[in-house]
MISE-698057 format. One record per residue: z, x, y of N, C-alpha, C in turn; residue in three letters. Coordinates in nm, 2 decimals. Atoms other than C-alpha are relative to their C-alpha. Layout:
BEGIN
+--------+--------+--------+--------+--------+--------+--------+--------+--------+------+
|    n_Z |    n_X |    n_Y |   ca_Z |   ca_X |   ca_Y |    c_Z |    c_X |    c_Y | type |
+--------+--------+--------+--------+--------+--------+--------+--------+--------+------+
|      Z |      X |      Y |      Z |      X |      Y |      Z |      X |      Y |  Ala |
...
+--------+--------+--------+--------+--------+--------+--------+--------+--------+------+
END
This chain:
BEGIN
+--------+--------+--------+--------+--------+--------+--------+--------+--------+------+
|    n_Z |    n_X |    n_Y |   ca_Z |   ca_X |   ca_Y |    c_Z |    c_X |    c_Y | type |
+--------+--------+--------+--------+--------+--------+--------+--------+--------+------+
|   0.13 |  -0.02 |  -0.06 |   1.63 |  -0.72 |   0.17 |  -0.08 |   0.11 |  -0.06 |  Unk |
|   0.08 |  -0.10 |   0.07 |   1.34 |  -0.51 |   0.04 |  -0.11 |   0.04 |   0.09 |  Unk |
|   0.12 |  -0.06 |  -0.06 |   1.07 |  -0.29 |   0.18 |  -0.10 |   0.02 |  -0.11 |  Unk |
|   0.11 |  -0.03 |   0.08 |   0.74 |  -0.30 |   0.01 |  -0.10 |   0.09 |   0.07 |  Unk |
|   0.09 |  -0.09 |  -0.06 |   0.52 |   0.00 |   0.08 |  -0.12 |   0.00 |  -0.08 |  Unk |
|   0.13 |   0.00 |   0.07 |   0.16 |  -0.04 |  -0.01 |  -0.08 |   0.13 |   0.03 |  Unk |
|   0.09 |  -0.11 |  -0.02 |  -0.07 |   0.26 |  -0.05 |  -0.13 |  -0.03 |  -0.06 |  Unk |
|   0.13 |   0.02 |   0.05 |  -0.44 |   0.21 |  -0.08 |  -0.04 |   0.10 |  -0.10 |  Unk |
|   0.05 |  -0.10 |   0.09 |  -0.60 |   0.37 |  -0.38 |  -0.15 |  -0.01 |  -0.02 |  Unk |
|   0.14 |   0.01 |  -0.01 |  -0.96 |   0.28 |  -0.30 |  -0.05 |   0.02 |   0.14 |  Unk |
|   0.06 |  -0.01 |  -0.13 |  -1.20 |   0.32 |  -0.01 |   0.04 |  -0.12 |   0.08 |  Unk |
|  -0.03 |   0.11 |  -0.08 |  -1.12 |   0.11 |   0.29 |  -0.10 |  -0.12 |   0.00 |  Unk |
|   0.11 |   0.11 |   0.02 |  -1.45 |  -0.08 |   0.24 |   0.04 |  -0.09 |  -0.11 |  Unk |
|  -0.04 |   0.09 |   0.11 |  -1.31 |  -0.21 |  -0.09 |   0.12 |  -0.08 |   0.04 |  Unk |
|  -0.12 |   0.07 |  -0.05 |  -0.97 |  -0.30 |   0.07 |  -0.05 |  -0.11 |   0.09 |  Unk |
|   0.05 |   0.11 |  -0.10 |  -1.16 |  -0.49 |   0.35 |  -0.06 |  -0.11 |  -0.07 |  Unk |
|   0.06 |   0.11 |   0.07 |  -1.34 |  -0.70 |   0.09 |   0.11 |  -0.10 |  -0.04 |  Unk |
|  -0.10 |   0.09 |   0.04 |  -1.00 |  -0.85 |   0.01 |   0.10 |  -0.04 |   0.11 |  Unk |
|  -0.10 |   0.01 |  -0.11 |  -0.83 |  -0.85 |   0.35 |   0.02 |  -0.15 |   0.04 |  Unk |
|  -0.01 |   0.14 |  -0.03 |  -0.90 |  -1.22 |   0.42 |   0.10 |  -0.07 |  -0.09 |  Unk |
|  -0.09 |   0.06 |   0.10 |  -0.73 |  -1.33 |   0.10 |   0.14 |   0.06 |   0.01 |  Unk |
|  -0.14 |  -0.06 |  -0.02 |  -0.44 |  -1.08 |   0.16 |   0.07 |  -0.06 |   0.12 |  Unk |
|  -0.07 |   0.06 |  -0.12 |  -0.38 |  -1.23 |   0.51 |   0.05 |  -0.15 |  -0.04 |  Unk |
|  -0.04 |   0.13 |   0.04 |  -0.37 |  -1.58 |   0.35 |   0.13 |   0.01 |  -0.09 |  Unk |
|  -0.12 |  -0.03 |   0.08 |  -0.11 |  -1.44 |   0.10 |   0.12 |   0.02 |   0.09 |  Unk |
|  -0.11 |  -0.03 |  -0.10 |   0.10 |  -1.30 |   0.39 |   0.04 |  -0.13 |   0.07 |  Unk |
|  -0.03 |   0.12 |  -0.07 |   0.08 |  -1.63 |   0.57 |   0.08 |  -0.10 |  -0.09 |  Unk |
|  -0.07 |   0.09 |   0.10 |   0.20 |  -1.82 |   0.26 |   0.15 |   0.04 |   0.00 |  Unk |
|  -0.14 |  -0.05 |   0.02 |   0.51 |  -1.60 |   0.23 |   0.08 |   0.00 |   0.14 |  Unk |
|  -0.06 |   0.02 |  -0.13 |   0.58 |  -1.61 |   0.61 |   0.05 |  -0.14 |   0.01 |  Unk |
|  -0.03 |   0.15 |  -0.01 |   0.58 |  -1.99 |   0.58 |   0.12 |  -0.03 |  -0.08 |  Unk |
|  -0.12 |   0.03 |   0.09 |   0.84 |  -1.98 |   0.30 |   0.12 |   0.07 |   0.05 |  Unk |
|  -0.11 |  -0.08 |  -0.05 |   1.06 |  -1.74 |   0.50 |   0.03 |   0.12 |  -0.08 |  Unk |
|  -0.02 |  -0.12 |   0.09 |   1.03 |  -1.46 |   0.24 |  -0.04 |   0.13 |   0.08 |  Unk |
|   0.04 |  -0.12 |  -0.07 |   0.84 |  -1.22 |   0.47 |   0.05 |   0.00 |   0.14 |  Unk |
|  -0.06 |  -0.01 |  -0.13 |   1.01 |  -1.10 |   0.78 |  -0.09 |   0.08 |   0.10 |  Unk |
|   0.09 |  -0.08 |  -0.09 |   0.76 |  -0.84 |   0.92 |  -0.09 |   0.07 |  -0.09 |  Unk |
|   0.10 |  -0.08 |   0.08 |   0.45 |  -0.66 |   0.80 |  -0.10 |   0.06 |   0.10 |  Unk |
|   0.10 |  -0.07 |  -0.08 |   0.18 |  -0.43 |   0.93 |  -0.06 |   0.12 |  -0.07 |  Unk |
|   0.07 |  -0.12 |   0.05 |  -0.05 |  -0.14 |   0.87 |   0.07 |   0.13 |   0.02 |  Unk |
|  -0.05 |  -0.14 |  -0.02 |   0.05 |   0.22 |   0.82 |  -0.10 |   0.07 |   0.10 |  Unk |
|   0.09 |  -0.08 |  -0.08 |  -0.09 |   0.47 |   1.07 |   0.02 |   0.14 |  -0.04 |  Unk |
|   0.14 |   0.06 |   0.01 |  -0.32 |   0.62 |   0.97 |   0.00 |  -0.11 |  -0.11 |  Unk |
|   0.01 |   0.11 |   0.08 |  -0.45 |   0.33 |   0.78 |  -0.02 |   0.04 |  -0.15 |  Unk |
|   0.00 |  -0.04 |   0.15 |  -0.35 |   0.43 |   0.42 |   0.07 |  -0.11 |  -0.08 |  Unk |
|  -0.07 |   0.10 |   0.07 |  -0.17 |   0.11 |   0.34 |   0.08 |  -0.09 |   0.10 |  Unk |
|  -0.08 |   0.08 |  -0.09 |   0.10 |  -0.12 |   0.48 |   0.14 |  -0.01 |  -0.04 |  Unk |
|  -0.14 |   0.02 |   0.03 |   0.46 |  -0.22 |   0.49 |   0.03 |  -0.15 |   0.02 |  Unk |
|  -0.05 |   0.14 |  -0.01 |   0.62 |  -0.56 |   0.43 |   0.15 |   0.00 |  -0.02 |  Unk |
|  -0.15 |   0.02 |   0.01 |   0.99 |  -0.65 |   0.49 |   0.01 |  -0.14 |  -0.07 |  Unk |
|  -0.01 |   0.12 |   0.08 |   1.09 |  -0.91 |   0.23 |   0.15 |  -0.05 |  -0.01 |  Unk |
|  -0.13 |   0.07 |   0.02 |   1.39 |  -1.15 |   0.22 |  -0.01 |  -0.06 |  -0.14 |  Unk |
|   0.00 |   0.05 |   0.14 |   1.44 |  -1.18 |  -0.16 |   0.13 |   0.03 |  -0.06 |  Unk |
|  -0.13 |  -0.02 |   0.06 |   1.74 |  -1.21 |  -0.38 |   0.01 |   0.11 |  -0.10 |  Unk |
|   0.00 |  -0.11 |   0.10 |   1.64 |  -0.95 |  -0.64 |  -0.14 |   0.06 |  -0.01 |  Unk |
|   0.12 |  -0.07 |   0.02 |   1.37 |  -0.71 |  -0.74 |  -0.10 |  -0.08 |  -0.08 |  Unk |
|   0.09 |   0.08 |   0.08 |   1.23 |  -0.94 |  -1.00 |  -0.08 |  -0.10 |   0.09 |  Unk |
|   0.07 |   0.09 |  -0.09 |   1.15 |  -1.19 |  -0.72 |  -0.11 |   0.07 |   0.08 |  Unk |
|   0.10 |  -0.08 |  -0.08 |   0.98 |  -0.92 |  -0.52 |  -0.12 |   0.03 |  -0.09 |  Unk |
|   0.11 |  -0.03 |   0.10 |   0.78 |  -0.82 |  -0.83 |  -0.10 |  -0.12 |  -0.02 |  Unk |
|   0.08 |   0.12 |   0.02 |   0.66 |  -1.18 |  -0.88 |  -0.08 |  -0.02 |   0.13 |  Unk |
|   0.07 |   0.02 |  -0.13 |   0.56 |  -1.20 |  -0.51 |  -0.12 |   0.10 |   0.00 |  Unk |
|   0.10 |  -0.10 |   0.00 |   0.37 |  -0.87 |  -0.54 |  -0.12 |  -0.04 |  -0.09 |  Unk |
|   0.11 |   0.03 |   0.09 |   0.18 |  -0.99 |  -0.84 |  -0.09 |  -0.11 |   0.04 |  Unk |
|   0.09 |   0.10 |  -0.06 |   0.03 |  -1.27 |  -0.63 |  -0.09 |   0.06 |   0.11 |  Unk |
|   0.08 |  -0.07 |  -0.11 |  -0.11 |  -1.02 |  -0.37 |  -0.14 |   0.02 |  -0.05 |  Unk |
|   0.14 |  -0.03 |   0.04 |  -0.49 |  -1.02 |  -0.38 |  -0.03 |   0.15 |  -0.01 |  Unk |
|   0.02 |  -0.14 |   0.02 |  -0.47 |  -0.64 |  -0.33 |   0.05 |   0.05 |  -0.13 |  Unk |
|  -0.05 |  -0.04 |   0.14 |  -0.26 |  -0.61 |  -0.65 |  -0.10 |  -0.05 |  -0.10 |  Unk |
|   0.09 |   0.06 |   0.10 |  -0.50 |  -0.85 |  -0.84 |  -0.13 |   0.08 |   0.00 |  Unk |
|   0.12 |  -0.08 |  -0.01 |  -0.80 |  -0.64 |  -0.72 |   0.02 |   0.14 |  -0.03 |  Unk |
|  -0.03 |  -0.13 |   0.03 |  -0.62 |  -0.32 |  -0.80 |  -0.04 |   0.10 |   0.10 |  Unk |
|   0.04 |  -0.09 |  -0.11 |  -0.68 |  -0.16 |  -0.46 |   0.12 |   0.07 |   0.06 |  Unk |
|  -0.12 |  -0.06 |  -0.06 |  -0.32 |  -0.07 |  -0.38 |   0.11 |   0.03 |  -0.11 |  Unk |
|  -0.12 |  -0.03 |   0.07 |  -0.01 |   0.09 |  -0.53 |   0.12 |  -0.06 |   0.08 |  Unk |
|  -0.11 |   0.06 |  -0.07 |   0.33 |  -0.06 |  -0.45 |   0.13 |   0.08 |  -0.03 |  Unk |
|  -0.13 |  -0.06 |   0.01 |   0.67 |   0.11 |  -0.39 |   0.10 |  -0.10 |   0.06 |  Unk |
|  -0.10 |   0.10 |  -0.05 |   0.98 |  -0.12 |  -0.35 |   0.13 |   0.07 |   0.02 |  Unk |
|  -0.13 |  -0.05 |  -0.03 |   1.30 |  -0.02 |  -0.18 |   0.09 |  -0.11 |   0.04 |  Unk |
|  -0.10 |   0.10 |  -0.04 |   1.61 |  -0.24 |  -0.16 |   0.09 |   0.06 |   0.10 |  Unk |
|  -0.10 |  -0.05 |  -0.09 |   1.84 |  -0.20 |   0.14 |   0.08 |  -0.12 |   0.06 |  Unk |
|  -0.08 |   0.10 |  -0.06 |   2.12 |  -0.38 |   0.31 |   0.01 |   0.03 |   0.15 |  Unk |
|   0.00 |  -0.03 |  -0.14 |   2.08 |  -0.40 |   0.69 |   0.15 |  -0.02 |   0.05 |  Unk |
|  -0.14 |   0.01 |  -0.05 |   2.43 |  -0.32 |   0.84 |   0.00 |   0.02 |   0.15 |  Unk |
|   0.01 |  -0.01 |  -0.15 |   2.32 |  -0.23 |   1.20 |  -0.14 |  -0.03 |   0.04 |  Unk |
|   0.13 |   0.03 |  -0.05 |   2.04 |  -0.34 |   1.42 |   0.01 |   0.00 |   0.16 |  Unk |
|   0.00 |   0.01 |  -0.15 |   1.94 |  -0.33 |   1.79 |   0.03 |  -0.14 |   0.03 |  Unk |
|  -0.05 |   0.13 |  -0.05 |   2.07 |  -0.62 |   1.99 |  -0.11 |  -0.11 |  -0.03 |  Unk |
|   0.11 |   0.09 |   0.01 |   1.73 |  -0.79 |   1.98 |  -0.03 |  -0.04 |  -0.14 |  Unk |
|   0.03 |   0.02 |   0.14 |   1.72 |  -0.77 |   1.60 |   0.13 |  -0.03 |  -0.08 |  Unk |
|  -0.13 |   0.02 |   0.07 |   2.08 |  -0.86 |   1.51 |  -0.01 |  -0.10 |  -0.11 |  Unk |
|   0.02 |   0.10 |   0.10 |   1.96 |  -1.16 |   1.31 |  -0.05 |   0.05 |  -0.13 |  Unk |
|   0.05 |  -0.05 |   0.13 |   1.81 |  -0.93 |   1.05 |   0.12 |   0.02 |  -0.10 |  Unk |
|  -0.12 |  -0.01 |   0.09 |   2.17 |  -0.88 |   0.92 |   0.03 |  -0.12 |  -0.08 |  Unk |
|  -0.02 |   0.13 |   0.07 |   2.16 |  -1.24 |   0.81 |  -0.08 |  -0.01 |  -0.13 |  Unk |
|   0.09 |   0.01 |   0.12 |   1.91 |  -1.16 |   0.54 |   0.07 |   0.07 |  -0.12 |  Unk |
|  -0.07 |  -0.06 |   0.11 |   2.17 |  -0.99 |   0.31 |   0.06 |  -0.11 |  -0.09 |  Unk |
+--------+--------+--------+--------+--------+--------+--------+--------+--------+------+
END
């Protein structure tokens, strides 16, 4: 499993110009089972995406399709982790390893 941390590098007005396309991108990868959860950072400086991917190369390929990446409005940090414990309601997250 991977965590993608996006950090905006432009004004929010520029980010918002691409938000509709970004949401379509998110929906595509939720439909394929690759994205597990996503949302905005608080304060709104970027976002987080939990990704079910087999390797970093796959994650990089997915990131390269993000309209935010294409428009150069965000930087991306990727962290791989193996979920070994979870709250009872989220036990199924351990199935993503």
